[in-house]
N, C-alpha and C positions, 0 to 999 in steps of 0.2 A: 329172754325176756326173765327177770326175777318178779315172783310174783309174792317176794316175802312182804310183810307188813313193813318191815325197816324200809326197802326200796320203794315200797308203797308211800310211807312218810317221806321218804329223802323226796321223792318226786314231786309231790305235795309243795315240800317247802322250797323246793327250785322252782317250779311254778308261781309260788307266792313272790319270791326274787324278780323273776320274771318279769310281772305285773309291776311292782315296784320301783325296777332299775332294771331294765333290758339288759345292758352290757355288766351285769353285776360279775358273771363268771370270768371276765377278763383281769379282775382286780382281786381273785384269789391265787396265789399262788401253791401249785400242787407240791412242789417239792416240800411245801413248810406244812400241809394241809394235815391236820391232826384233830379231828373231834373232839379228844378228850383234854385239849389245851384251849384255855381261855383266850388266847391272843392268836393261836395257829388255827383256830377253826373256822368257819364260813363266817361266821358272824362277827368272831373277832378280827378276822384281818377284813373285812367290812367296813366294821364300824370303828374297831381300836380296841374293845375287848369284848368278851362274850356280853357281859352285863350291859354294856351302852347297846349290843345290838338286841339285846331281848329288849331293851327300851324302845329303839328305835322302829322296831318291828311289832310294836304292839302284843309280845306274846305274853302268857301268861303261863304257869305251870304246868297244864291241859295242853296248851298247843304248842310249846316248845316239844313235846313228846311228839304230838300228831304230824307238826311240820318237820321232823327228823333232824332239830338240832342237838337235842339230847336222846340220851336211851336211859330205861329204866333198871339196865344193867349195867353195861361199860360203854361208853359215847365212843372210845374209839372205835368201836365194833362198825360205827356208822360211816367210817373216814373211806372205806371203798366204795360206798353206795353214792356220797357226795362227788368222791373223784371221776365217778361214771357218768353221772351229771354233768359234771364241768365238761370233761373230754368230750362230750356227744356234743355240747354247744361249742366248742371251741373248732370241732370238725365242721358245723353245719357252717358258721361263719365263714372259716377257710374253704368250702365247697362254695360258698356265694360269691367270695371274692374273686376266686378262680372263674367261676362262670361269669361274673361281670366283666374282668380284665380280659376273657375271652372277646367278648361284644364289642370292644374297642378298637 
């Protein structure tokens, strides 16, 4: 587990999205994911553009950093952290579906 501040912030952002829209991660293309892109970042893919996502999520300058949607240096630096969060959720869903299909 990565204990960096970036990982912690992205975990917080993913958790916020979990609370707001539990299946958000199924709507994000890992192939396109690029946190430096206004359209291909997590917020951009979920809400159309980073700015629309920023508004929909109720983020301000401080919160966008705290929730891992932006970085004070290079937003693309956050891409692998978001990728890891999304992949973990996709694996958990696949495992849950496999368990449920075994019960049938």
